[in-house]
C-alpha positions in Angstrom: 144.8 88.4 323.8 148.4 89.4 324.0 148.6 89.2 320.2 145.6 91.5 319.9 147.1 93.9 322.4 150.4 94.0 320.6 148.6 94.5 317.3 146.6 97.4 318.8 149.8 99.0 320.2 151.6 98.6 317.0 148.7 100.2 315.1 148.7 103.1 317.5 152.4 103.5 317.1 152.1 103.6 313.3 149.3 106.2 313.6 151.4 108.4 315.8 154.4 107.9 313.5 152.2 108.8 310.5 150.9 111.9 312.3 154.4 112.9 313.2 155.5 112.4 309.6 152.6 114.5 308.4 153.5 117.3 310.8 157.1 117.2 309.8 156.2 117.3 306.1 153.8 120.2 306.8 156.5 122.1 308.8 159.0 121.5 306.0 156.5 122.8 303.3 155.8 125.9 305.4 159.5 126.5 305.9 160.1 126.1 302.2 157.3 128.5 301.4 158.8 131.1 303.7 162.2 130.6 302.1 160.9 131.2 298.5 161.5 134.7 297.1 158.4 136.9 297.2 157.0 137.7 293.8 156.7 141.5 294.3 153.8 142.1 291.9 151.5 140.8 289.2 150.0 143.4 286.9 146.4 143.2 285.6 145.9 145.3 282.4 143.2 143.5 280.5 142.2 146.3 278.1 143.7 148.6 275.5 143.0 151.8 277.5 145.2 150.7 280.4 148.1 149.8 278.1 147.6 153.0 276.1 147.8 155.2 279.2 150.6 153.0 280.9 148.8 152.0 284.1 147.5 148.7 285.5 143.9 148.3 286.4 145.1 146.3 289.4 148.4 145.2 290.9 148.4 142.1 293.0 151.0 141.4 295.7 151.5 138.8 298.3 153.9 139.0 301.1 156.8 141.4 301.0 157.4 144.7 302.7 155.4 147.8 301.8 157.2 151.1 301.2 155.0 154.2 301.4 156.7 156.8 299.2 156.2 160.4 300.1 155.3 162.9 297.3 158.4 163.7 295.3 159.1 166.9 293.4 162.1 168.2 291.5 163.9 171.5 291.0 161.6 174.2 289.9 164.1 175.5 287.3 163.6 172.3 285.2 160.9 171.9 282.5 158.1 169.4 282.9 160.0 166.5 281.3 163.1 167.3 283.4 161.1 167.4 286.6 159.3 164.1 285.8 162.6 162.3 285.0 164.2 163.7 288.2 161.2 162.5 290.2 161.5 159.0 288.8 165.2 159.0 289.5 164.5 160.1 293.1 161.8 157.4 293.6 164.1 154.8 292.2 166.9 155.8 294.6 164.5 155.9 297.5 163.2 152.4 296.8 166.7 151.0 296.4 167.7 152.8 299.7 164.8 151.0 301.4 166.1 147.6 300.2 164.2 147.3 297.0 165.1 146.9 293.3 163.9 150.3 292.2 161.0 151.5 290.2 160.0 148.0 289.1 158.8 147.5 292.8 156.2 150.3 292.5 152.6 149.0 292.7 150.7 152.3 292.6 151.3 156.0 292.2 149.3 159.2 292.5 150.5 161.9 290.0 149.7 165.5 290.5 150.2 167.9 287.5 149.3 171.6 287.4 148.4 171.7 283.7 146.1 169.1 282.0 148.2 169.4 278.9 151.1 167.6 280.7 149.1 164.4 281.1 149.9 162.8 277.7 153.6 163.7 278.1 153.7 162.2 281.6 152.2 159.0 280.2 154.8 158.8 277.4 157.6 159.2 280.0 156.0 156.6 282.2 155.8 154.1 279.3 159.5 154.7 278.6 160.5 154.3 282.3 158.4 151.3 283.2 158.2 149.6 279.8 155.6 147.0 281.1 153.9 145.9 284.2 152.9 149.5 285.0 151.9 150.6 288.5 148.2 151.4 289.2 147.8 155.1 288.9 145.7 158.2 289.3 146.5 161.4 287.4 145.1 164.5 289.1 145.3 168.1 287.9 145.8 170.6 290.7 145.8 174.4 290.8 149.2 174.7 292.4 152.0 173.2 294.6 153.6 174.3 297.8 156.7 175.6 295.9 156.5 178.0 293.0 157.7 176.5 289.7 156.8 172.9 290.6 154.9 171.3 287.7 154.5 167.7 288.8 154.5 165.6 292.0 154.4 161.8 292.4 153.8 159.8 295.5 153.4 156.0 295.6 153.6 152.6 297.2 156.2 149.9 296.4 156.3 146.3 297.6 159.7 144.6 298.0 160.9 141.2 299.2 160.4 141.2 302.9 163.8 139.5 303.8 
């Protein structure tokens, strides 16, 4: 009887030990997952049209910190290209100021232009600036902006490592 009892107690101790080991392993895996750097984004551009127009059909993120970027405009005395480049510089600086890496952290943008003829030029500049893994985007033509002489405005969202 004593042998059976000792065997039973030993078995319970092993089960408790096994459970504790499993819990410790699970805790270690969770801690390791939290310590890994966040992959800011994965771009989904399965078709020629999205590549041609320099936007992603979807941008997938997991974890990280979200930065909501206010609409950016530039000096009204600049031409369309000058305003667009200045806006991208401003967005880059803002993202970096919030702890990110810059424009590569952008996951989506809404672009407002006041002349439909600027659309293709905007896309060319965006291709040059982002090169690949473009943000999701909407391009909207408006009748005017709050300040005279403004030709383009961009607002967006960026996702950065949440550390």
